[in-house]
N, C-alpha and C positions, 0 to 999 in steps of 0.2 A: 503494499499498499504505499510505502514513503516512496515509490516513482513515479507514482503518478501524475499526473499535470494539471488535468482539468476536470471539471465538477462532471462532464459527461463521463468522463473515464469512468470515477468516482461511481455515477449511476451505474454505470454497463459492471461493472465488479460487485457493484452491493445485490445488484438484482442475483448474479451468480451466485453469491454468497448465500444470499436466501433460501434459493433453491440446494445449495447443497445443506444447509441446516434443515431442511424438512426432510431429506432423503436422512439426516445424520436420524432426526425426530422418529421417524416411521419404520426404520430397519433396527435402531436399538443400539446405533452409537457404534465406535469404535471396537467392541466386541464381533460385530457384521463385518467389519473390515480387515480385522489382522486374523480372524482366523482362530484365534486365541480361546483356549476351553472357557466355556461359558461360566460365569460365575452361579455358586448355586445359594439359596437363604439358605443361611445356618452355619454355612461354610463359607462363605464370604462376609465380606463388610456391607451393607445395607447401600452404602452408596457406591459399590460396584455393582449390585443389583442393580440400582437406579439406572444405573447408566446401560447395562444392558437391556432394560425393557424399550418396546418399541412405545411411542404416544401412545397408540391404539391398545396397549396392554396395558398400560398406565391409568385411559382414560377406562377399559373396564373392571378395573381394580378397585376404582371406586365408586363404582355403581353395580349393585348386586344383581343376580340373576333372574328374579323376574317372583312371582309368585302366585301359586295356586288358590284361589281363593274353592273353599270346597261348595260344590253344587250351584256351579256360579259358571256363565259361559258368557265369554266377552263378545260385546255387541260387535258386528261387521263395522270394518272403516268408511264403509261406503254408506252408515248410516246417520254418523258423525253426533251419535248418542255417546252420553258419558255414563257409568255402571256407577249409581252412586249406591254403596252399601255400610251402612253403618258411620259413614261419613270418609270412608273409601272413596275417590274417586280415583275411576280406572280410565285414563281416557283410550277410545277406539283407533286410535293411530298406532299404539302399542301393543300388539296383540303378543306379541312375545313376553308381555309382561304379564301374559295370564299362565305362564307355561314353565315349570322348574324341574329341572331335572332332581327327582327324589334321590335321598343320602338315608335319610329320615323321614318316614310317611307321616306327616302332618307336621313339621317342623313348617317355620315363619318365612324362611328365605335361607338361602347359601350365598355368599362370594366366590366372585369367580376365581380360578386358580393360574397359575402358567406354570407347566408342569416343565418345561424347557428349563425353567430357573430354580426348580425345587420348591416352585411355589403351590400350596396346595388349597382344596377349597375348603371353605369351612361352612359351617351349618349353625345356622341360629334359631332358638326355639324358642314360644311364649312361655307364660308361666308364671305369674307374680304366687301362685299358691298350688303350685305344682306343674312339672312337667306336660306340657300340652302337644301332644301325638295322637296319632289315629291306634285307635284297638288293634284294628284288622289291618292288614296289607295286602297288595293283591288279591283283593276279595276272596282269601286262604282265610275260614275259619278254621282253622284246626287249632290255628293259637292266635293267643290275644295280649296286646302288648299293652300293660295297663302303669298307669304314675299312681304316685301318694298324691291323694287331697291333704294338705295341709291347711293349718286354719288359717284363714282371711288375715290381712296386713295388720288390721284395727284392733284384731284379737289380740297376735302376738305383743304388738306394743302396748296393747291394756295389760300385760303381764310387769311392766317395767324392767324387764329380766333380759338385761343383753347378753350372758352366758346359754340362757335357755335358746334365745335366737340364736344365737351361733349354733348351736347344738342341733338346731334344724335345720341351718344352713347347711353343716356338713350330711346330714339326710338326704337334704334335695340335691346337692351338687356332686352325690355320688349318683344318683339316678341320672344326670345329665349326661355326665359321663361314662356311664354301663350303657346308655342309649345311644351313644355316639355323637352326641350335640358337643359344640366347642363352646357356644356362648347364651347363656339366657337371659332372657330379652327382659329381668325384672332383678331389683326388686323398683318399685314405683315405691315416689315418696313425697308427691306432690302434697299440698296442703288441704287441710279439711276446712276452705274458707266458707261453704254453707251445706249445712246438713243435706239440701237436697244433689249434691254433685252426684251423676250417677256411679263414678270409681270411686268412690270413697272408701267402699270395702277395701280395693286395692292400696289403697295408703292410709300411712301408719298414723295420723293424729293433725290438730291443729296448731302443734306446738314443734315448732322447727327445732329445738335442742332432741326433745324426743325423739322428732321423726329421725333426723340425721343418726343417732345413736344406734337405734337402733338399724336402721339402713347399714351400717357399719358392720355391726354384729352380723348381718346377716350376709354380706358380700364375703365378710373373712371367712364364715363356714363354708358358704359356696366353694371359691375361688379354692379352700384350702383341698380341693380333688384335683386341680389342675385343671379346669376350665371355667371361664370368663364370666362375670353380669355385664348387664347395662344399665345402669340406674336412669332412670326415667321420671315424668317429663318433663326436661329441662327445657323454660320453666314457666311458672304459671298458668300452666296447663288445668286448672280449676274446676272448669265444668267441661259436659257433654254434648251442649247445646250449640249447635253451630263452630263444631271444637276444630275444625280444617280451615274456618275464616274468619272468624271472631277478633277483634282486636281489644288485648287486654290493655287500660291505658290505667296506670300506677305509677308511683311516686319510687324516685331510685330508692329511696330510706325503705320504703315498705318492700320491695325486691329483694334490699340485700338483708333485712333484719328476719324479714318473716320467711320469701319465698325461694331465697339463695341459701341461708345457713345452713340449712339440712345437707344440700348438695355440697357444700364448702365441707363439711365435720364430713360426712362418705368418703369422699375424694382424699382428703387429707389425711383420714384416717386408716380406712380399706384399701385405697388405688383400684377401685374397679378398670378391670379392662378396657369398659367403653361407658358412655354417655349416651344417650339419645335424647335430642331436641324435638322438642313437642311441638304442636300442628299451629298453634295458636300465632298470632300476628302480637307484637309484645311493643309498645307504644310507636304503632304504625307499622312495623316490618316484623316480619317473619322472624320468630327464636333461628330457626336455622340459616338464616341469611344477616343476622347479626355479630359481626364480627366483635364487638366490644363485650358481649354475652359471651362467647365461644373461646375469642383467641385470648381478648384483654384477662375480661374474669375469671374464665376455669384455667386456662393454662399458665399466663404470667402471673397472674395474682395467687394465685391458687396451686400452680405449678402442676396441671395434670398432665400424665405424661401417655395417656392412652388414645383410642380415638373416637370421634363422636361421628354417630348416626342419625341421620332421619328418625322418626316414625314410619308406617308407612307412608308411601306417597304424600307426605309432608312438603309445604313448601312449593314453592313456584317456579323458581329460575335455577336451575344445576349449577350454573358458572357463578354467580352469587353465593351459593352454597358451599361449594369449594371455595371462593375467594375468602367468604369469611371464618374460613377452618372447621365448617362440617365437612368431615372426610370422607362420609359414605353416604351412598345416597339408597336407600330401600324403598320396594325392593329393588327397584331399578327395571329400567328397560333399556334398549340399544339407540332410540333417540337420545336420551338424556346422553349416555359416553357420545355421540357424534356430535353435539353441542359442545362439549368439552371440549372434544378433541379440534373444530371451527375454531372456540373462544381461545385456545393456545395458539393458533395458526395466524390468529388476526392480531395476537398479541392484546387479546380483552383480559387473559387471564393468563398470569407469569407461569414460564413452566416452574420457575424454583415455586409458586406455592402451588403445583399439581404435586411437584414431588414432595414436599412436608406433607401430603395430604399420603400420597402413596406409604411413605416412610413411617407415616403413625399406624396404618394398617399392617404393615409387615412385620414391625416388631411388635405385635400383637399375633398377629400370625405366628409367631416363632414361639410363644409362649402355648400357641395350643394343643389337643389331642391327636388334631389331626396331621400337624408337623410333625408329633411326637413320634406318630402312628401308633397312638393308643390301641390297645388290643380290645375293643366296645366288647360288650358280651352280650347285652339286652336281653341282661335279667340281672337288675338288680334286687337286694335283699329288701324287697316289699313289707315282709312281714315284720321285719325289724323297725324302718321307716314309719307304717303304722303305729307303733308304739309310742315312738318320738312325736307324731303328731297328736296322737291321745294326751299325752303327757302336756306339750305346748297350749293343748287344748283346754286343760284343767288348770292353767296356772296362768289362762290370761281370762277366764269367765268372772264376771263381776256380780257380788252381790247388790242387787241396790236397794229393796230392802228386807227387813226383817221383821216383823211385828209380835211379840210376845214368841219369841222363838219358835215361831213355824218353822223355821229349816236349821239344823237336820231333820230329813223325816223321821223319826222316831218312834217306834210302836205301834207303826202302820204298815199295812203289807197288802191291801186291797187299795186301790187306785184307778180312778175315773180319771181318763186324759181325755182332754178335748181339745179340738183345733185341731188343721189338717196336718199341718205340720208337726204333729206329737208322731203322726203315722207315715209323716212323707216329707222328713226332716231336709232343709237349705245345706248342704255341705258346703259351699262357697259360690260368688256371682258367676255373672254369663260370659260370653267376649273372650278375649283373651285370657280375661282372668278363670275359665273354668278347667276343669280335669278331665280328662278320661279316666274316673276309676273303678278297679272291681265289683267294689260295695258300698254304701253308706250305713251305718248304724242308726237306725229311729230311735226317736226317743221310747219308742213302746218295746222294741228289742234294748234297749240298753237298761230300762228297767226293771225286763224279765230277767235278765243275765245277774244284775244285781240284786234277784230273789224275791222283786213285788210281783204281784197279780195283776195285771189290769183288767177292768171291765171288760166281756166276754161281750154284751150287747152292744157297748159302744165302739168297742173291733169290728163286728161286723157292719153296723150301719156306717161306721167313717169308710172301710173297704168299699163300700157299694159306691158311697156318696163319692169318692175321689175317683174311683173307677171310672163315674159315668161322667164324673167334670171331665176327666182326660181326653176322655173319645168323642164330645162333646166342645172342648173348647176351638177355636181356629188355629189352624197353622202359622206359627210365626213367620212374619213376610221373608225373614234372609236369616244368617246366621246369628247375629247381634240383637238380635228383638226378641224382646222378653216373651215366652206363652203367658197367658192370659193368666191370671190368676185365678184359682178356683175357688169362687164362693163361699164362704162360711156354711155349713149345714145349719141347720135352726134346730135346737135342742131342748125347748121347753115341755115338749112331751116325752122326754128321757129323764128330767132333772130330778124325778121322785125316786123314780127304779135306782138310779145312778145313787142320789145322796143316800137312798137305805141301805145299798149295797155295798157300799165304798167306804173310809176312811179319811180320804183326803183327795182333793179336787187339784189337776194339775191343766193351768190351759196354755197353748203353745201358740202363741202371735210368731206369722212366717212373712217376711220381707224378702226381696232379690230385687238385683238390681246389675246394670252391666254397661259394656261401652256403648258407646254410638246415642244412646239417649238420657238426659237427668232425669230424678223423681218426679214425680208430684204431690200436690198436697194432698189433696182428697182421697181418699182410699190407700193413702200410704203415708206421706206424714202424718196424718190424722188417720185411725181407726176407723175402718169402713162400719157402717151401722150395724150389721150381721155381727163383726166383733163387739161392738160395746154390750151389743143384746146378750151375747154370750158370756160375756164378762159378768153381767148387770146380775143375769139368771144364775147362773151358777154361783155366786157369791150370794144371794141372797136365798138359794136353796142349802146350802152347804151351812152356810154361816147360822139357819136357823136351829140348825143340830149342833153348833159348837163344833163343826169339825171347820178345817183350814182350805185354804184357796192361795193354788201358788199358780201364777207368771212365768214362764220360761218366754224369753227373747230370743227369736231365731233369725235375727235381722243383720243386715249388711250395713245399716247407716241408722242415725238417729231419729226416732220418731217421737210424737209427742207421749206422756205418760202421766203428765200433773193432773190430766181430768178424770183418772181413773183409777189412781192408783190406791185412790184410799177404799176401794172396795175390794179390796185382796190384800192377804196376808206379807205373800213373800214375792219378790221380782228377783227373776235370776236371770241378769245377762249373759246369754250363752254366745250372742255374734252367730257369724257362721263358722264350726268348730273342724271341719275337714269330716274324711271319710269314718270317722270314729266316733263324730258328734254324740248320739245315744249313749254311749257309753261315760266317754267324757262329764256330760250333764248330770247322768244317774251318778257318776262317782262324786260331784258336788251335793245333789240332793241327798245324797243317803249319808253323808259326814266322812265317807272312805278321803276326801281329800275336804280338807279347809278351804275356801275361796281367798285368793290375795289376789285378786287381779281388780284393775283400778283404770279410770276412766280418764283416756288418752283422746278426748274431744268432751265438748261441755253438752247436756241434753237440756235445751231451755225449755222455760215453762210453756213457752208459746212460739209457734213461726215468728211471730212478728217481731220479738225481744230477739231477733237473729240480727247482728249491725250490718250485713248483707243484702238482707231481708228485701230492700230496696232497691237493689240493683244488682239481680241476680236474675235469670244467664245474662241480661242488657237487657239494648234496643235494638231494634222493636222487640217484643218480649219472644214471636215466635220461632223466628229466626235471627237471634242477634247480630250485629256485626259491629257492635261496641260494649263492651263491659268497662265500668269506670270501679276502679278499688276507692273507693269513696273513704273508706273505715280505716285506711291507712294500716298503722301499725295492729290497729287494735279489733284484734280477729281473735276470736274465742274468748277464753279465761282473761284475756289483757282488758278487753273492752266490758264484760260482766263487771268483773272486780274494781275496774276504773270508775265506770259511770253507775254502781250500782244497783246494777239490775242481777236483781235474784233468778237465780236459774233454778230448774228443779232437781240435776243434780250435778256438782260443780265439776272441773277438771280437775283429774287426779281424785274421785270419791269411789270409795269402795268399802264393803263392809264382811266384817271374818267371823268367825261363829269364835273367837275369841277377843281380848282385849291387848292393846299393848298402850307403854304410857311413855314417855318422851325426858329425858335429863340428861343433866350435866353436860349441858352445850358448853363448850369452850372454843376460844377464838385465839391464834396463837400468838396475836396482836391486834390494839385496840387502833393501831397505826397506820394504814397501809400504805406499801411501796414497791407493789410488784407482784406480791402473793400474801394471800391467809391461807390459813389452815383451819378449817372448821370440825368439830368433832360431837359425837351426841351421841347417849348411851339409851339403847331401845330393848324395852324389859315387856316379857311374856306375862300380862297381867291376868290371863283370864285361866282355863281349866285346861284344852287341848290343845296340843302342838300345832304353831302356823306362823306365816309370813308375813311381814309387814313392808309397804313401799314407803320409802323416806324421799320429802322433795322438797329441796332446797331452793328457795326464792330469794333474790334483792330486789329493794326499794331503793331507787337513786335518786338524787337530790331533786332533778328534775329542776333547775335553776335556769340555764340555758337551752335546755331541750325538751318536749313536749314528751312525757314518759307516762307509763302504765304504771299504775300505784305498784304494780310485783311482776315478775318474770321468771319464770324457771330456769335456773343455770345449772342445776345438776340434781341427780336422783341417785337412787340406791335401793337394794332390797335383801333386807335381811334373810340368813340361811332359817331354817326350818328351827323355829326356837321354842322349847319345853317350855310346859307350865314354868313362869318361876325363872326363864334361863335369859339371862342379857345379851347383847352383843352392842358394843362398841362402832359406829361408824364415822367414816373420815372424808371430808371432802374439801379438794382442793382449789383455788379464787384468784385468777388471773386477773391480768389489766384487761384482756379480751373479754373478759367476763360482764367488768364493769361497762364497757364500754358501749356506745349506742350511735349511730352514724348520722354526722352529721354534712351533710348535702354541702353546705356554702363551701366548708372545708376538706370534702373530699377524705373522710378520715373517719377512723373508729377514735372516740372521744368522752375517755371517763373524765367526769368533771368534778369540781373540788365539793367537800360538803359532807355530811355524815348520813351514810350508806346503812341501811337496814338489812339485818339478814334473817331470813325464816326457817327455820323445820317444820313441816307441815305435813299432816293426812292426806289434804287436798289444798285446793287451789283456796277456799275460803275457812279452811279449818287449822290456824298456825297454834300449833303445840309448845315452841320454844323460837325467842328472838334475841339478837344481840346487835350492836352498831359498832360499827367501826368509821375511822374519819380516812380522807383523803386529803391529804393539805395543799396538794398542785396537781393541776391539772394534767393529765396524761394521757398522749397516745401510741395506744394499742399496733394502730397500719395508717398508712397512707395509701391512697385508692388511685387512680385515674378516674377522668369522670364519666360516668354512662348512664345509659339507658332510662335517659331523659325524656319525659313526655313531651309531647310537641303541644300541646295544650296544656294550659293552667287546670290545676286540678286540686278539686274543693274537698280538700281531705278534714276527715274527723277530726278536732284538737279537745284538747282535757280542758 
């Protein structure tokens, strides 16, 4: 070039170099020209493997192999139609997006491999509550492939037991590994912003600390098997209504303190292999196309090393997704690869950025069972894992009411079971959260196994009623649509005999939800009239004979309880407990297991008390295009406690068959200088063994920033304490736990003044408290400006 004498000559040479560059990119560069042995993934540096990849191969590696939607057929391209199933929009121009060569039947997708460079195709699979695969393969009914249905996420979080959840993850991950799957598309940790959220059962809590810690435990357990996870949905995916198009308008502070904090905890503590970006827009831009969210925050601020994938058919611009740092587009189509190739050739997308995307994926593939050629066996230890599921279910169930020691059931052996789900129990939610399990233990079966005798007349009536209801109800429109619930049977004509012939009545109330739709108020959040009549009638009849009435809540999300709870003697919140549901519930009802779960989400007195009720799911209501998070940081108990709104059952609430006392609260210092240790002694003051969840809340001065009256900063669960036995628990508090996000300073700031530390059994039941002082403002972390709303947001203030 130094000998060129004119601009025209430079132009001719530049054109030549451009053509050479395209050949270089297309053929795999120097390795194709020199004849040297091709580099192999795992044996050669990633840089050499990148250099050997053609542009076409790179564009395939960042785009999945397609998707096979069960029971659906792609519309012909000539029709111009778009197939929309539960929010999945599948373009007719990409028929290959509907076909995927299967390694694991029923898996959600696969990544392309490049065999010549030793890069295998890896498989990803759904499963927040169990590995989601097909039980039958290739129409061969001689063998079935089942997976364990573990308790739903909200129940696991209700255990407040990270070691328990990690053990669930170990069992869960062993099934992922043994079925030949590389990455599980779970766990999910979006916030319970509103009780009507359709996938709340897949999520852990309204509180980001609890959600983050439980997620980290699950990830550690699953990944201990040498398989990966994909924590999701990053971020602010807190509703199903128009989930692929709604624009979430939210402040940077609320994003960082509420909706991102759990992800940060999980990323830093557990190092998940992948993160899944969400469907929704965030302050005007799809999350999968926001570099500030994916690159600046996730990678640069949190130090994330894995790869980021889209949710299925998420976002709208594959080139923008690559540029933002979203490394993999799922499920993928040839058209998306073509657009990426064209963008690199035109200069719209830099080759350096594409190389980053590919290298992130290659680094994860290196860890995968497929790369390591793990000899999967399709034979996980399902019997062992079922017992893990049962134990977890028992530890997460919550005793909400126990009037006059109605529970455990003692001295009573004859039981009248009311409610459809006493006989047809709901193990878990629908959609991608569903599990193909070998069995589900009903409450009837569980109580029978525990030695109780259920009323034969009611068994016969309910069996016929449920059978007829299933035959007559319409078929769901698609795999994500819920089957219509079977109305409750009228029981007035059965009450006299049932009351005379039984010692106690148990009523089960069931609810289900799933992907693609949010819940409704009538006949869902609120009980149906037939359910109200059943509770009222049973209670009147049994109480007239001085017999107890117990309600079991077999639900995936919060329902209204306050209007009917005084009619019954005991309420057990069983959530959706997995395949051993009936056995686990019976263990609690009988007293074999002392309940120790506590609420990970608040039960309000009425839906109108919910801080997001006025703007959920957004506007317009039928298909919202925008949802404004006007409640800001005041989500869940932060709102109820700060604004004095009394809930039906507070965050962190849960009863036990024994009692506990809190004593000897000690702080390591009264003057905070970066770290403080608090300790408290918990004593079982009752007559039977039990476990207690201890919650640590902090109240900040709130002089310079609007602050809730208290925020959860740590928690712990005691071991099983015998009557009279004590255990001392310790908690470390750091500057980060004192700090809130100051948007003007782009910093996490701990302000000066007096802080109150509270040890509590629920957010509204403080047992011990102490104060300490911070003399000088501390900056826990300085971040870059990000995620700012494009328009002013009228946030709730104290």
